[in-house]
PDB file of all heavy atoms in Angstrom:
ATOM      1  N   MET A   1      52.367 122.907 113.607  1.00  0.00           N
ATOM      2  CA  MET A   1      51.719 123.167 114.893  1.00  0.00           C
ATOM      3  C   MET A   1      50.258 122.719 114.862  1.00  0.00           C
ATOM      4  O   MET A   1      49.763 122.120 115.794  1.00  0.00           O
ATOM      5  CB  MET A   1      51.783 124.671 115.183  1.00  0.00           C
ATOM      6  CG  MET A   1      51.411 125.014 116.632  1.00  0.00           C
ATOM      7  SD  MET A   1      52.609 124.353 117.811  1.00  0.00           S
ATOM      8  CE  MET A   1      51.747 124.671 119.337  1.00  0.00           C
ATOM      9  N   ASN A   2      49.587 122.994 113.745  1.00  0.00           N
ATOM     10  CA  ASN A   2      48.185 122.609 113.635  1.00  0.00           C
ATOM     11  C   ASN A   2      48.013 121.088 113.715  1.00  0.00           C
ATOM     12  O   ASN A   2      47.019 120.593 114.247  1.00  0.00           O
ATOM     13  CB  ASN A   2      47.598 123.116 112.311  1.00  0.00           C
ATOM     14  CG  ASN A   2      47.362 124.632 112.363  1.00  0.00           C
ATOM     15  OD1 ASN A   2      47.289 125.189 113.453  1.00  0.00           O
ATOM     16  ND2 ASN A   2      47.247 125.274 111.221  1.00  0.00           N
ATOM     17  N   ILE A   3      49.013 120.363 113.162  1.00  0.00           N
ATOM     18  CA  ILE A   3      48.947 118.898 113.194  1.00  0.00           C
ATOM     19  C   ILE A   3      49.017 118.413 114.641  1.00  0.00           C
ATOM     20  O   ILE A   3      48.288 117.506 115.041  1.00  0.00           O
ATOM     21  CB  ILE A   3      50.100 118.294 112.357  1.00  0.00           C
ATOM     22  CG1 ILE A   3      49.880 118.610 110.878  1.00  0.00           C
ATOM     23  CG2 ILE A   3      50.174 116.786 112.566  1.00  0.00           C
ATOM     24  CD1 ILE A   3      51.053 118.249 109.997  1.00  0.00           C
ATOM     25  N   LEU A   4      49.891 119.043 115.427  1.00  0.00           N
ATOM     26  CA  LEU A   4      50.009 118.654 116.843  1.00  0.00           C
ATOM     27  C   LEU A   4      48.701 118.910 117.582  1.00  0.00           C
ATOM     28  O   LEU A   4      48.251 118.083 118.376  1.00  0.00           O
ATOM     29  CB  LEU A   4      51.144 119.448 117.506  1.00  0.00           C
ATOM     30  CG  LEU A   4      52.561 118.988 117.128  1.00  0.00           C
ATOM     31  CD1 LEU A   4      53.589 119.902 117.789  1.00  0.00           C
ATOM     32  CD2 LEU A   4      52.792 117.556 117.565  1.00  0.00           C
ATOM     33  N   ILE A   5      48.079 120.038 117.311  1.00  0.00           N
ATOM     34  CA  ILE A   5      46.807 120.367 117.967  1.00  0.00           C
ATOM     35  C   ILE A   5      45.742 119.345 117.566  1.00  0.00           C
ATOM     36  O   ILE A   5      44.997 118.846 118.398  1.00  0.00           O
ATOM     37  CB  ILE A   5      46.360 121.800 117.578  1.00  0.00           C
ATOM     38  CG1 ILE A   5      47.310 122.815 118.228  1.00  0.00           C
ATOM     39  CG2 ILE A   5      44.926 122.053 118.035  1.00  0.00           C
ATOM     40  CD1 ILE A   5      47.093 124.228 117.732  1.00  0.00           C
ATOM     41  N   ALA A   6      45.709 119.001 116.284  1.00  0.00           N
ATOM     42  CA  ALA A   6      44.739 118.024 115.786  1.00  0.00           C
ATOM     43  C   ALA A   6      44.968 116.669 116.456  1.00  0.00           C
ATOM     44  O   ALA A   6      44.022 115.999 116.857  1.00  0.00           O
ATOM     45  CB  ALA A   6      44.863 117.888 114.271  1.00  0.00           C
ATOM     46  N   LEU A   7      46.243 116.275 116.578  1.00  0.00           N
ATOM     47  CA  LEU A   7      46.562 115.003 117.240  1.00  0.00           C
ATOM     48  C   LEU A   7      46.124 115.035 118.696  1.00  0.00           C
ATOM     49  O   LEU A   7      45.557 114.072 119.211  1.00  0.00           O
ATOM     50  CB  LEU A   7      48.074 114.737 117.159  1.00  0.00           C
ATOM     51  CG  LEU A   7      48.559 114.080 115.858  1.00  0.00           C
ATOM     52  CD1 LEU A   7      50.080 114.010 115.851  1.00  0.00           C
ATOM     53  CD2 LEU A   7      47.972 112.686 115.698  1.00  0.00           C
ATOM     54  N   GLY A   8      46.394 116.145 119.363  1.00  0.00           N
ATOM     55  CA  GLY A   8      46.006 116.278 120.768  1.00  0.00           C
ATOM     56  C   GLY A   8      44.495 116.157 120.932  1.00  0.00           C
ATOM     57  O   GLY A   8      44.006 115.451 121.805  1.00  0.00           O
ATOM     58  N   VAL A   9      43.753 116.825 120.058  1.00  0.00           N
ATOM     59  CA  VAL A   9      42.289 116.773 120.115  1.00  0.00           C
ATOM     60  C   VAL A   9      41.807 115.354 119.835  1.00  0.00           C
ATOM     61  O   VAL A   9      40.906 114.845 120.512  1.00  0.00           O
ATOM     62  CB  VAL A   9      41.674 117.768 119.099  1.00  0.00           C
ATOM     63  CG1 VAL A   9      40.169 117.537 118.979  1.00  0.00           C
ATOM     64  CG2 VAL A   9      41.951 119.203 119.543  1.00  0.00           C
ATOM     65  N   ALA A  10      42.417 114.691 118.868  1.00  0.00           N
ATOM     66  CA  ALA A  10      42.030 113.314 118.525  1.00  0.00           C
ATOM     67  C   ALA A  10      42.279 112.379 119.705  1.00  0.00           C
ATOM     68  O   ALA A  10      41.436 111.545 120.041  1.00  0.00           O
ATOM     69  CB  ALA A  10      42.804 112.850 117.300  1.00  0.00           C
ATOM     70  N   LEU A  11      43.455 112.522 120.341  1.00  0.00           N
ATOM     71  CA  LEU A  11      43.782 111.682 121.499  1.00  0.00           C
ATOM     72  C   LEU A  11      42.789 111.932 122.631  1.00  0.00           C
ATOM     73  O   LEU A  11      42.315 110.997 123.279  1.00  0.00           O
ATOM     74  CB  LEU A  11      45.207 111.985 121.981  1.00  0.00           C
ATOM     75  CG  LEU A  11      46.320 111.322 121.154  1.00  0.00           C
ATOM     76  CD1 LEU A  11      47.683 111.822 121.619  1.00  0.00           C
ATOM     77  CD2 LEU A  11      46.248 109.810 121.263  1.00  0.00           C
ATOM     78  N   LEU A  12      42.454 113.192 122.852  1.00  0.00           N
ATOM     79  CA  LEU A  12      41.508 113.550 123.904  1.00  0.00           C
ATOM     80  C   LEU A  12      40.142 112.931 123.606  1.00  0.00           C
ATOM     81  O   LEU A  12      39.498 112.360 124.485  1.00  0.00           O
ATOM     82  CB  LEU A  12      41.392 115.080 123.989  1.00  0.00           C
ATOM     83  CG  LEU A  12      40.639 115.599 125.227  1.00  0.00           C
ATOM     84  CD1 LEU A  12      41.437 115.281 126.486  1.00  0.00           C
ATOM     85  CD2 LEU A  12      40.416 117.102 125.105  1.00  0.00           C
ATOM     86  N   ALA A  13      39.711 113.001 122.346  1.00  0.00           N
ATOM     87  CA  ALA A  13      38.419 112.438 121.940  1.00  0.00           C
ATOM     88  C   ALA A  13      38.403 110.924 122.168  1.00  0.00           C
ATOM     89  O   ALA A  13      37.437 110.378 122.685  1.00  0.00           O
ATOM     90  CB  ALA A  13      38.152 112.757 120.474  1.00  0.00           C
ATOM     91  N   VAL A  14      39.487 110.254 121.786  1.00  0.00           N
ATOM     92  CA  VAL A  14      39.579 108.803 121.971  1.00  0.00           C
ATOM     93  C   VAL A  14      39.540 108.468 123.460  1.00  0.00           C
ATOM     94  O   VAL A  14      38.842 107.548 123.880  1.00  0.00           O
ATOM     95  CB  VAL A  14      40.880 108.253 121.337  1.00  0.00           C
ATOM     96  CG1 VAL A  14      41.123 106.813 121.774  1.00  0.00           C
ATOM     97  CG2 VAL A  14      40.786 108.343 119.818  1.00  0.00           C
ATOM     98  N   PHE A  15      40.268 109.233 124.261  1.00  0.00           N
ATOM     99  CA  PHE A  15      40.311 109.004 125.709  1.00  0.00           C
ATOM    100  C   PHE A  15      38.916 109.156 126.317  1.00  0.00           C
ATOM    101  O   PHE A  15      38.466 108.328 127.104  1.00  0.00           O
ATOM    102  CB  PHE A  15      41.283 110.002 126.360  1.00  0.00           C
ATOM    103  CG  PHE A  15      41.381 109.837 127.852  1.00  0.00           C
ATOM    104  CD1 PHE A  15      42.052 108.745 128.391  1.00  0.00           C
ATOM    105  CD2 PHE A  15      40.788 110.759 128.703  1.00  0.00           C
ATOM    106  CE1 PHE A  15      42.146 108.575 129.773  1.00  0.00           C
ATOM    107  CE2 PHE A  15      40.863 110.599 130.085  1.00  0.00           C
ATOM    108  CZ  PHE A  15      41.544 109.505 130.614  1.00  0.00           C
ATOM    109  N   VAL A  16      38.205 110.224 125.924  1.00  0.00           N
ATOM    110  CA  VAL A  16      36.842 110.466 126.432  1.00  0.00           C
ATOM    111  C   VAL A  16      35.915 109.333 126.003  1.00  0.00           C
ATOM    112  O   VAL A  16      35.104 108.847 126.792  1.00  0.00           O
ATOM    113  CB  VAL A  16      36.314 111.826 125.909  1.00  0.00           C
ATOM    114  CG1 VAL A  16      34.810 111.960 126.196  1.00  0.00           C
ATOM    115  CG2 VAL A  16      37.080 112.968 126.564  1.00  0.00           C
ATOM    116  N   LEU A  17      36.048 108.897 124.746  1.00  0.00           N
ATOM    117  CA  LEU A  17      35.212 107.806 124.231  1.00  0.00           C
ATOM    118  C   LEU A  17      35.453 106.531 125.033  1.00  0.00           C
ATOM    119  O   LEU A  17      34.515 105.857 125.447  1.00  0.00           O
ATOM    120  CB  LEU A  17      35.548 107.563 122.751  1.00  0.00           C
ATOM    121  CG  LEU A  17      34.602 106.605 122.019  1.00  0.00           C
ATOM    122  CD1 LEU A  17      33.216 107.221 121.901  1.00  0.00           C
ATOM    123  CD2 LEU A  17      35.148 106.286 120.643  1.00  0.00           C
ATOM    124  N   VAL A  18      36.717 106.202 125.270  1.00  0.00           N
ATOM    125  CA  VAL A  18      37.056 104.999 126.048  1.00  0.00           C
ATOM    126  C   VAL A  18      36.486 105.109 127.455  1.00  0.00           C
ATOM    127  O   VAL A  18      35.924 104.154 127.985  1.00  0.00           O
ATOM    128  CB  VAL A  18      38.595 104.811 126.097  1.00  0.00           C
ATOM    129  CG1 VAL A  18      38.966 103.741 127.123  1.00  0.00           C
ATOM    130  CG2 VAL A  18      39.110 104.415 124.706  1.00  0.00           C
ATOM    131  N   ALA A  19      36.608 106.298 128.061  1.00  0.00           N
ATOM    132  CA  ALA A  19      36.095 106.505 129.416  1.00  0.00           C
ATOM    133  C   ALA A  19      34.583 106.300 129.445  1.00  0.00           C
ATOM    134  O   ALA A  19      34.043 105.650 130.341  1.00  0.00           O
ATOM    135  CB  ALA A  19      36.451 107.910 129.891  1.00  0.00           C
ATOM    136  N   LEU A  20      33.885 106.837 128.443  1.00  0.00           N
ATOM    137  CA  LEU A  20      32.428 106.695 128.379  1.00  0.00           C
ATOM    138  C   LEU A  20      32.039 105.229 128.188  1.00  0.00           C
ATOM    139  O   LEU A  20      31.101 104.743 128.817  1.00  0.00           O
ATOM    140  CB  LEU A  20      31.867 107.531 127.217  1.00  0.00           C
ATOM    141  CG  LEU A  20      31.805 109.032 127.492  1.00  0.00           C
ATOM    142  CD1 LEU A  20      31.348 109.771 126.236  1.00  0.00           C
ATOM    143  CD2 LEU A  20      30.856 109.339 128.637  1.00  0.00           C
ATOM    144  N   VAL A  21      32.766 104.524 127.325  1.00  0.00           N
ATOM    145  CA  VAL A  21      32.471 103.103 127.089  1.00  0.00           C
ATOM    146  C   VAL A  21      32.681 102.312 128.379  1.00  0.00           C
ATOM    147  O   VAL A  21      31.865 101.459 128.738  1.00  0.00           O
ATOM    148  CB  VAL A  21      33.364 102.545 125.957  1.00  0.00           C
ATOM    149  CG1 VAL A  21      33.274 101.027 125.915  1.00  0.00           C
ATOM    150  CG2 VAL A  21      32.937 103.140 124.619  1.00  0.00           C
ATOM    151  N   LYS A  22      33.773 102.594 129.077  1.00  0.00           N
ATOM    152  CA  LYS A  22      34.053 101.891 130.344  1.00  0.00           C
ATOM    153  C   LYS A  22      32.946 102.178 131.355  1.00  0.00           C
ATOM    154  O   LYS A  22      32.488 101.277 132.061  1.00  0.00           O
ATOM    155  CB  LYS A  22      35.402 102.339 130.908  1.00  0.00           C
ATOM    156  CG  LYS A  22      36.586 101.643 130.264  1.00  0.00           C
ATOM    157  CD  LYS A  22      37.873 102.006 130.988  1.00  0.00           C
ATOM    158  CE  LYS A  22      39.055 101.297 130.342  1.00  0.00           C
ATOM    159  NZ  LYS A  22      40.316 101.672 131.004  1.00  0.00           N
ATOM    160  N   LEU A  23      32.514 103.441 131.423  1.00  0.00           N
ATOM    161  CA  LEU A  23      31.463 103.825 132.352  1.00  0.00           C
ATOM    162  C   LEU A  23      30.160 103.096 132.018  1.00  0.00           C
ATOM    163  O   LEU A  23      29.522 102.519 132.897  1.00  0.00           O
ATOM    164  CB  LEU A  23      31.246 105.338 132.285  1.00  0.00           C
ATOM    165  CG  LEU A  23      30.254 105.910 133.307  1.00  0.00           C
ATOM    166  CD1 LEU A  23      30.825 105.771 134.713  1.00  0.00           C
ATOM    167  CD2 LEU A  23      29.982 107.372 133.002  1.00  0.00           C
ATOM    168  N   ALA A  24      29.798 103.090 130.735  1.00  0.00           N
ATOM    169  CA  ALA A  24      28.570 102.421 130.299  1.00  0.00           C
ATOM    170  C   ALA A  24      28.658 100.923 130.599  1.00  0.00           C
ATOM    171  O   ALA A  24      27.713 100.323 131.097  1.00  0.00           O
ATOM    172  CB  ALA A  24      28.360 102.650 128.796  1.00  0.00           C
ATOM    173  N   PHE A  25      29.823 100.310 130.305  1.00  0.00           N
ATOM    174  CA  PHE A  25      30.015  98.882 130.566  1.00  0.00           C
ATOM    175  C   PHE A  25      29.883  98.593 132.057  1.00  0.00           C
ATOM    176  O   PHE A  25      29.244  97.632 132.458  1.00  0.00           O
ATOM    177  CB  PHE A  25      31.393  98.457 130.058  1.00  0.00           C
ATOM    178  CG  PHE A  25      31.616  96.965 130.131  1.00  0.00           C
ATOM    179  CD1 PHE A  25      30.902  96.120 129.302  1.00  0.00           C
ATOM    180  CD2 PHE A  25      32.516  96.428 131.030  1.00  0.00           C
ATOM    181  CE1 PHE A  25      31.095  94.745 129.365  1.00  0.00           C
ATOM    182  CE2 PHE A  25      32.715  95.056 131.105  1.00  0.00           C
ATOM    183  CZ  PHE A  25      32.003  94.222 130.265  1.00  0.00           C
ATOM    184  N   GLY A  26      30.476  99.469 132.869  1.00  0.00           N
ATOM    185  CA  GLY A  26      30.397  99.300 134.317  1.00  0.00           C
ATOM    186  C   GLY A  26      28.958  99.367 134.802  1.00  0.00           C
ATOM    187  O   GLY A  26      28.542  98.573 135.637  1.00  0.00           O
ATOM    188  N   LEU A  27      28.192 100.314 134.248  1.00  0.00           N
ATOM    189  CA  LEU A  27      26.784 100.457 134.645  1.00  0.00           C
ATOM    190  C   LEU A  27      25.989  99.221 134.229  1.00  0.00           C
ATOM    191  O   LEU A  27      25.143  98.735 134.979  1.00  0.00           O
ATOM    192  CB  LEU A  27      26.180 101.712 134.005  1.00  0.00           C
ATOM    193  CG  LEU A  27      26.648 103.027 134.623  1.00  0.00           C
ATOM    194  CD1 LEU A  27      26.078 104.199 133.827  1.00  0.00           C
ATOM    195  CD2 LEU A  27      26.209 103.131 136.073  1.00  0.00           C
ATOM    196  N   ILE A  28      26.266  98.701 133.015  1.00  0.00           N
ATOM    197  CA  ILE A  28      25.563  97.502 132.540  1.00  0.00           C
ATOM    198  C   ILE A  28      25.884  96.322 133.450  1.00  0.00           C
ATOM    199  O   ILE A  28      24.998  95.573 133.860  1.00  0.00           O
ATOM    200  CB  ILE A  28      25.967  97.196 131.074  1.00  0.00           C
ATOM    201  CG1 ILE A  28      25.351  98.257 130.149  1.00  0.00           C
ATOM    202  CG2 ILE A  28      25.495  95.800 130.673  1.00  0.00           C
ATOM    203  CD1 ILE A  28      25.920  98.222 128.745  1.00  0.00           C
ATOM    204  N   VAL A  29      27.168  96.157 133.777  1.00  0.00           N
ATOM    205  CA  VAL A  29      27.574  95.047 134.661  1.00  0.00           C
ATOM    206  C   VAL A  29      26.896  95.193 136.020  1.00  0.00           C
ATOM    207  O   VAL A  29      26.384  94.232 136.578  1.00  0.00           O
ATOM    208  CB  VAL A  29      29.110  95.034 134.832  1.00  0.00           C
ATOM    209  CG1 VAL A  29      29.516  94.093 135.963  1.00  0.00           C
ATOM    210  CG2 VAL A  29      29.769  94.617 133.513  1.00  0.00           C
ATOM    211  N   LEU A  30      26.867  96.423 136.540  1.00  0.00           N
ATOM    212  CA  LEU A  30      26.236  96.681 137.837  1.00  0.00           C
ATOM    213  C   LEU A  30      24.751  96.313 137.781  1.00  0.00           C
ATOM    214  O   LEU A  30      24.238  95.647 138.677  1.00  0.00           O
ATOM    215  CB  LEU A  30      26.394  98.167 138.184  1.00  0.00           C
ATOM    216  CG  LEU A  30      26.014  98.550 139.616  1.00  0.00           C
ATOM    217  CD1 LEU A  30      26.999  97.922 140.600  1.00  0.00           C
ATOM    218  CD2 LEU A  30      26.027 100.064 139.764  1.00  0.00           C
ATOM    219  N   ALA A  31      24.076  96.714 136.696  1.00  0.00           N
ATOM    220  CA  ALA A  31      22.645  96.415 136.544  1.00  0.00           C
ATOM    221  C   ALA A  31      22.413  94.906 136.479  1.00  0.00           C
ATOM    222  O   ALA A  31      21.496  94.378 137.101  1.00  0.00           O
ATOM    223  CB  ALA A  31      22.110  97.088 135.281  1.00  0.00           C
ATOM    224  N   VAL A  32      23.258  94.196 135.729  1.00  0.00           N
ATOM    225  CA  VAL A  32      23.122  92.737 135.605  1.00  0.00           C
ATOM    226  C   VAL A  32      23.343  92.067 136.954  1.00  0.00           C
ATOM    227  O   VAL A  32      22.584  91.191 137.361  1.00  0.00           O
ATOM    228  CB  VAL A  32      24.133  92.192 134.567  1.00  0.00           C
ATOM    229  CG1 VAL A  32      24.190  90.671 134.633  1.00  0.00           C
ATOM    230  CG2 VAL A  32      23.726  92.647 133.161  1.00  0.00           C
ATOM    231  N   VAL A  33      24.383  92.491 137.670  1.00  0.00           N
ATOM    232  CA  VAL A  33      24.682  91.904 138.983  1.00  0.00           C
ATOM    233  C   VAL A  33      23.528  92.157 139.957  1.00  0.00           C
ATOM    234  O   VAL A  33      23.111  91.255 140.678  1.00  0.00           O
ATOM    235  CB  VAL A  33      25.998  92.503 139.548  1.00  0.00           C
ATOM    236  CG1 VAL A  33      26.159  92.125 141.019  1.00  0.00           C
ATOM    237  CG2 VAL A  33      27.187  91.984 138.724  1.00  0.00           C
ATOM    238  N   LEU A  34      22.999  93.380 139.959  1.00  0.00           N
ATOM    239  CA  LEU A  34      21.866  93.697 140.840  1.00  0.00           C
ATOM    240  C   LEU A  34      20.656  92.852 140.466  1.00  0.00           C
ATOM    241  O   LEU A  34      19.974  92.323 141.338  1.00  0.00           O
ATOM    242  CB  LEU A  34      21.518  95.191 140.722  1.00  0.00           C
ATOM    243  CG  LEU A  34      22.429  96.121 141.507  1.00  0.00           C
ATOM    244  CD1 LEU A  34      22.078  97.577 141.202  1.00  0.00           C
ATOM    245  CD2 LEU A  34      22.315  95.865 143.003  1.00  0.00           C
ATOM    246  N   GLY A  35      20.398  92.710 139.171  1.00  0.00           N
ATOM    247  CA  GLY A  35      19.273  91.897 138.714  1.00  0.00           C
ATOM    248  C   GLY A  35      19.428  90.454 139.157  1.00  0.00           C
ATOM    249  O   GLY A  35      18.478  89.841 139.654  1.00  0.00           O
ATOM    250  N   LEU A  36      20.619  89.909 139.010  1.00  0.00           N
ATOM    251  CA  LEU A  36      20.868  88.519 139.418  1.00  0.00           C
ATOM    252  C   LEU A  36      20.719  88.375 140.930  1.00  0.00           C
ATOM    253  O   LEU A  36      20.155  87.391 141.414  1.00  0.00           O
ATOM    254  CB  LEU A  36      22.289  88.100 139.001  1.00  0.00           C
ATOM    255  CG  LEU A  36      22.456  87.801 137.510  1.00  0.00           C
ATOM    256  CD1 LEU A  36      23.914  87.502 137.205  1.00  0.00           C
ATOM    257  CD2 LEU A  36      21.588  86.610 137.094  1.00  0.00           C
ATOM    258  N   ALA A  37      21.210  89.354 141.671  1.00  0.00           N
ATOM    259  CA  ALA A  37      21.117  89.302 143.135  1.00  0.00           C
ATOM    260  C   ALA A  37      19.650  89.308 143.571  1.00  0.00           C
ATOM    261  O   ALA A  37      19.248  88.522 144.431  1.00  0.00           O
ATOM    262  CB  ALA A  37      21.850  90.492 143.743  1.00  0.00           C
ATOM    263  N   VAL A  38      18.847  90.169 142.956  1.00  0.00           N
ATOM    264  CA  VAL A  38      17.420  90.241 143.294  1.00  0.00           C
ATOM    265  C   VAL A  38      16.731  88.932 142.936  1.00  0.00           C
ATOM    266  O   VAL A  38      15.938  88.396 143.713  1.00  0.00           O
ATOM    267  CB  VAL A  38      16.757  91.425 142.557  1.00  0.00           C
ATOM    268  CG1 VAL A  38      15.234  91.351 142.683  1.00  0.00           C
ATOM    269  CG2 VAL A  38      17.277  92.748 143.126  1.00  0.00           C
ATOM    270  N   ALA A  39      17.036  88.389 141.742  1.00  0.00           N
ATOM    271  CA  ALA A  39      16.428  87.126 141.301  1.00  0.00           C
ATOM    272  C   ALA A  39      16.812  86.005 142.269  1.00  0.00           C
ATOM    273  O   ALA A  39      15.967  85.207 142.672  1.00  0.00           O
ATOM    274  CB  ALA A  39      16.901  86.797 139.886  1.00  0.00           C
ATOM    275  N   ALA A  40      18.079  85.946 142.646  1.00  0.00           N
ATOM    276  CA  ALA A  40      18.549  84.903 143.569  1.00  0.00           C
ATOM    277  C   ALA A  40      17.862  85.053 144.928  1.00  0.00           C
ATOM    278  O   ALA A  40      17.456  84.066 145.536  1.00  0.00           O
ATOM    279  CB  ALA A  40      20.069  85.003 143.734  1.00  0.00           C
ATOM    280  N   TYR A  41      17.698  86.302 145.369  1.00  0.00           N
ATOM    281  CA  TYR A  41      17.054  86.555 146.663  1.00  0.00           C
ATOM    282  C   TYR A  41      15.608  86.044 146.650  1.00  0.00           C
ATOM    283  O   TYR A  41      15.185  85.332 147.558  1.00  0.00           O
ATOM    284  CB  TYR A  41      17.077  88.057 146.954  1.00  0.00           C
ATOM    285  CG  TYR A  41      16.317  88.416 148.212  1.00  0.00           C
ATOM    286  CD1 TYR A  41      16.882  88.166 149.465  1.00  0.00           C
ATOM    287  CD2 TYR A  41      15.045  88.977 148.149  1.00  0.00           C
ATOM    288  CE1 TYR A  41      16.185  88.477 150.625  1.00  0.00           C
ATOM    289  CE2 TYR A  41      14.344  89.292 149.295  1.00  0.00           C
ATOM    290  CZ  TYR A  41      14.912  89.039 150.533  1.00  0.00           C
ATOM    291  OH  TYR A  41      14.226  89.341 151.663  1.00  0.00           O
ATOM    292  N   PHE A  42      14.862  86.381 145.576  1.00  0.00           N
ATOM    293  CA  PHE A  42      13.470  85.931 145.496  1.00  0.00           C
ATOM    294  C   PHE A  42      13.400  84.407 145.388  1.00  0.00           C
ATOM    295  O   PHE A  42      12.531  83.764 145.967  1.00  0.00           O
ATOM    296  CB  PHE A  42      12.773  86.579 144.294  1.00  0.00           C
ATOM    297  CG  PHE A  42      12.286  87.970 144.587  1.00  0.00           C
ATOM    298  CD1 PHE A  42      12.787  89.059 143.895  1.00  0.00           C
ATOM    299  CD2 PHE A  42      11.337  88.183 145.574  1.00  0.00           C
ATOM    300  CE1 PHE A  42      12.344  90.342 144.172  1.00  0.00           C
ATOM    301  CE2 PHE A  42      10.882  89.463 145.861  1.00  0.00           C
ATOM    302  CZ  PHE A  42      11.387  90.545 145.154  1.00  0.00           C
ATOM    303  N   PHE A  43      14.345  83.824 144.635  1.00  0.00           N
ATOM    304  CA  PHE A  43      14.377  82.366 144.467  1.00  0.00           C
ATOM    305  C   PHE A  43      14.612  81.690 145.818  1.00  0.00           C
ATOM    306  O   PHE A  43      13.908  80.755 146.191  1.00  0.00           O
ATOM    307  CB  PHE A  43      15.491  81.991 143.489  1.00  0.00           C
ATOM    308  CG  PHE A  43      15.516  80.523 143.147  1.00  0.00           C
ATOM    309  CD1 PHE A  43      14.457  79.957 142.460  1.00  0.00           C
ATOM    310  CD2 PHE A  43      16.591  79.730 143.525  1.00  0.00           C
ATOM    311  CE1 PHE A  43      14.480  78.600 142.141  1.00  0.00           C
ATOM    312  CE2 PHE A  43      16.612  78.383 143.221  1.00  0.00           C
ATOM    313  CZ  PHE A  43      15.548  77.818 142.523  1.00  0.00           C
ATOM    314  N   LEU A  44      15.585  82.199 146.574  1.00  0.00           N
ATOM    315  CA  LEU A  44      15.881  81.628 147.896  1.00  0.00           C
ATOM    316  C   LEU A  44      14.704  81.846 148.842  1.00  0.00           C
ATOM    317  O   LEU A  44      14.368  80.978 149.640  1.00  0.00           O
ATOM    318  CB  LEU A  44      17.143  82.289 148.477  1.00  0.00           C
ATOM    319  CG  LEU A  44      18.458  81.813 147.836  1.00  0.00           C
ATOM    320  CD1 LEU A  44      19.626  82.647 148.362  1.00  0.00           C
ATOM    321  CD2 LEU A  44      18.693  80.347 148.129  1.00  0.00           C
ATOM    322  N   GLU A  45      14.074  83.013 148.721  1.00  0.00           N
ATOM    323  CA  GLU A  45      12.916  83.323 149.568  1.00  0.00           C
ATOM    324  C   GLU A  45      11.804  82.292 149.326  1.00  0.00           C
ATOM    325  O   GLU A  45      11.167  81.798 150.240  1.00  0.00           O
ATOM    326  CB  GLU A  45      12.407  84.724 149.238  1.00  0.00           C
ATOM    327  CG  GLU A  45      11.412  85.255 150.253  1.00  0.00           C
ATOM    328  CD  GLU A  45      12.030  85.615 151.575  1.00  0.00           C
ATOM    329  OE1 GLU A  45      13.265  85.801 151.616  1.00  0.00           O
ATOM    330  OE2 GLU A  45      11.284  85.689 152.564  1.00  0.00           O
ATOM    331  N   LYS A  46      11.598  81.944 148.042  1.00  0.00           N
ATOM    332  CA  LYS A  46      10.572  80.942 147.712  1.00  0.00           C
ATOM    333  C   LYS A  46      10.953  79.583 148.291  1.00  0.00           C
ATOM    334  O   LYS A  46      10.120  78.866 148.846  1.00  0.00           O
ATOM    335  CB  LYS A  46      10.451  80.823 146.185  1.00  0.00           C
ATOM    336  CG  LYS A  46       9.487  81.834 145.598  1.00  0.00           C
ATOM    337  CD  LYS A  46       9.256  81.552 144.114  1.00  0.00           C
ATOM    338  CE  LYS A  46       8.269  82.547 143.526  1.00  0.00           C
ATOM    339  NZ  LYS A  46       8.060  82.301 142.097  1.00  0.00           N
ATOM    340  N   LEU A  47      12.241  79.210 148.128  1.00  0.00           N
ATOM    341  CA  LEU A  47      12.700  77.904 148.649  1.00  0.00           C
ATOM    342  C   LEU A  47      12.529  77.850 150.163  1.00  0.00           C
ATOM    343  O   LEU A  47      12.000  76.889 150.703  1.00  0.00           O
ATOM    344  CB  LEU A  47      14.178  77.691 148.290  1.00  0.00           C
ATOM    345  CG  LEU A  47      14.455  77.287 146.838  1.00  0.00           C
ATOM    346  CD1 LEU A  47      15.952  77.111 146.640  1.00  0.00           C
ATOM    347  CD2 LEU A  47      13.728  75.986 146.495  1.00  0.00           C
ATOM    348  N   VAL A  48      12.953  78.908 150.856  1.00  0.00           N
ATOM    349  CA  VAL A  48      12.854  78.944 152.316  1.00  0.00           C
ATOM    350  C   VAL A  48      11.385  78.945 152.717  1.00  0.00           C
ATOM    351  O   VAL A  48      10.985  78.279 153.655  1.00  0.00           O
ATOM    352  CB  VAL A  48      13.570  80.190 152.872  1.00  0.00           C
ATOM    353  CG1 VAL A  48      13.279  80.357 154.359  1.00  0.00           C
ATOM    354  CG2 VAL A  48      15.087  80.053 152.646  1.00  0.00           C
ATOM    355  N   GLY A  49      10.563  79.680 151.964  1.00  0.00           N
ATOM    356  CA  GLY A  49       9.134  79.773 152.260  1.00  0.00           C
ATOM    357  C   GLY A  49       8.484  78.396 152.146  1.00  0.00           C
ATOM    358  O   GLY A  49       7.664  78.010 152.965  1.00  0.00           O
ATOM    359  N   LYS A  50       8.862  77.632 151.106  1.00  0.00           N
ATOM    360  CA  LYS A  50       8.307  76.291 150.922  1.00  0.00           C
ATOM    361  C   LYS A  50       8.799  75.363 152.029  1.00  0.00           C
ATOM    362  O   LYS A  50       8.075  74.517 152.505  1.00  0.00           O
ATOM    363  CB  LYS A  50       8.752  75.729 149.562  1.00  0.00           C
ATOM    364  CG  LYS A  50       7.911  76.224 148.409  1.00  0.00           C
ATOM    365  CD  LYS A  50       8.354  75.614 147.085  1.00  0.00           C
ATOM    366  CE  LYS A  50       7.598  76.180 145.909  1.00  0.00           C
ATOM    367  NZ  LYS A  50       8.146  75.691 144.631  1.00  0.00           N
ATOM    368  N   GLY A  51      10.069  75.548 152.432  1.00  0.00           N
ATOM    369  CA  GLY A  51      10.650  74.678 153.441  1.00  0.00           C
ATOM    370  C   GLY A  51       9.962  74.830 154.787  1.00  0.00           C
ATOM    371  O   GLY A  51       9.852  73.880 155.527  1.00  0.00           O
ATOM    372  N   ARG A  52       9.488  76.048 155.073  1.00  0.00           N
ATOM    373  CA  ARG A  52       8.879  76.286 156.390  1.00  0.00           C
ATOM    374  C   ARG A  52       7.505  75.662 156.544  1.00  0.00           C
ATOM    375  O   ARG A  52       6.772  75.447 155.631  1.00  0.00           O
ATOM    376  CB  ARG A  52       8.752  77.796 156.628  1.00  0.00           C
ATOM    377  CG  ARG A  52      10.039  78.321 157.276  1.00  0.00           C
ATOM    378  CD  ARG A  52       9.889  79.767 157.701  1.00  0.00           C
ATOM    379  NE  ARG A  52      10.642  80.637 156.770  1.00  0.00           N
ATOM    380  CZ  ARG A  52      10.537  81.954 156.783  1.00  0.00           C
ATOM    381  NH1 ARG A  52       9.724  82.575 157.584  1.00  0.00           N
ATOM    382  NH2 ARG A  52      11.262  82.664 155.961  1.00  0.00           N
TER     383      ARG A  52
END
């Protein structure tokens, strides 16, 4: 019985770890995408500004 409990706890720990990694990865991707969007916006703003 103790082995089953240990396995259950281990599986739960792995699941939580995977969830945290996915969350962190998602946040990093979101930050990178936002950074690129802001950079592209400023770049286009400069191009349009020069064009005018």
